[in-house]
Steps between C-alpha positions, in 0.01 A plus 500: 500500500424759232808708566698430183833576666465234771838334544489136389752266661617216277631156581697300242473124502793351305821693435596404142593725208145619429458613862801732460343659193168537678653673802704732274164604356344541845771752591354766272153475657487754784219320687665153490722358772680165496415361844639147484646229279509121532695223332539133590855505360750558781635856500303615196247719685782657707702601193183624328417698811847655509475606137173687558537595866222275631494424873265202494653198327371148549620153400143367494182634341267464800675771702472750216133415447427534873670843528204734570687799352501343151207625289557298182729222382669467165563133418821469298561127534499265198155413369501143631481654851249779428190304599637399840656842571194700397267273697709560813467878456130499413413275795674751727299785345800649318442664160709340224672604180615166353750459217374355176384244419295512816512118540589185305144436384143630505387279788758659729422849365127453562566394858714808566237727346219340703707531818571867431136574426363301795742673737458845339875525444662672204671279239658589166726326252818700442468541122708820509465554124136607539590805707787646298429843342554369144242222548256742665532717188461195274172415670381859450577469128303174482204645691494796259494258207820644354581175317139421409393146579786286626540191282839350590758514778853358506732476802812295571713455808819294492811495716779252431604316815764235551334159496542385857256257663574646844401853397136587579422588135554135397387327818141363502509470882537879515233581241754542220438562131473808282119528516459596867821700516484693174186400306282661766612840360377462140188314618413772751576764233256342251237474777544871573453592131199280425342520848394135470638149504564326169215280374742265319854413600750324274854451620830323458769439762839338505530296819869420538684246714435741786130399480387865478413723204826648372322685223136533406270701277128562519241609248190645662171562321224720642122526463503736199787343307779705660829321562815513712830328417717470810813314605751450779830319544780433749729388218484786249598864502194687373415867465236564767273680261126516450285635218133587489330506161168677451283602204649855501866422567740333738714558807840344565603474864870416547578333834126467555533370855668825611467739206612861484392567141249400230508535123167598349416448132160620386371442149633764257726657764867477588623292790507695823715420804335566836736506799354445848780406741441361848667611824737289710472121445132520397384285792396820679184528287346169613596586860328836466184327371500265802541794738221690326269196540590461869444872563160495332383176664505285184566127525611464139634711215278602210808504274609143586179339634505157657249351254738589220799351684298177536401503133868529395589207729220294339639579155845381611344184648341426161837545327674264740222244463554511123868419562426239771723704732418444866698611800567261790205509741249622244 
């Protein structure tokens, strides 16, 4: 298993828009092969298969999971199905890369993690941001103490969508709301910077007629008085920018969830633009990490560890409890 160039054969479960981006990314990895795709929507797997030249297309998930040639499965369904889909894979001994958020809540996440660990099967949340070259560089800067002690972080993520109760974003039955869809990005970003969960959480959410959070903001406080001010919305166009403020200066990260540049301002110095573009769609970097883990016999990633995924889910559970937002079946 230590041969780093071992070919890894991927299966894709769910053939929506994000799956297309993921497979575009896979194409530039020489040791990755797309072995099979599955969708429960009639004809969707076939057309996906035609686009990417995949022989094995299935209209149910079980057949994909039972294909012995498939080494790892990328779950690209909507997050209300992640728990069920990932459990199916893990119980069949199939390694999993699961789209974020990994589940609807921490109870489901914990069960997936326990199943993966008990079965010695690889599991990782697909927080692709963590693996992009710009974010890797950002973490190097932080480890070097370039900004001094980090005191404050800001990050916002808003996309304006048409208010339609049938659309998943506004449908509580499908795990709708801005928090799980978009808020997971700024929350995960703050967790990456501070390397801990907030000790105090204050928040505000607008729950519309849709019965889900259409916009929300969160103020996190940490052990040593550091803070994070984060927000997400399905009803507002926002710049997807983040800033990190330390005792020696600050960093601005435009499009923080898939950045290709940073602006550095150190005390007494001019602003400096640092460009670090990513290749292809950017999803190739998380895929490469998964393949590296599989080739080296690891059951989880050190960059996106399962305990951290669970901690982020717990933080989002606390936020929803503050807003009295429950999903059907919870």
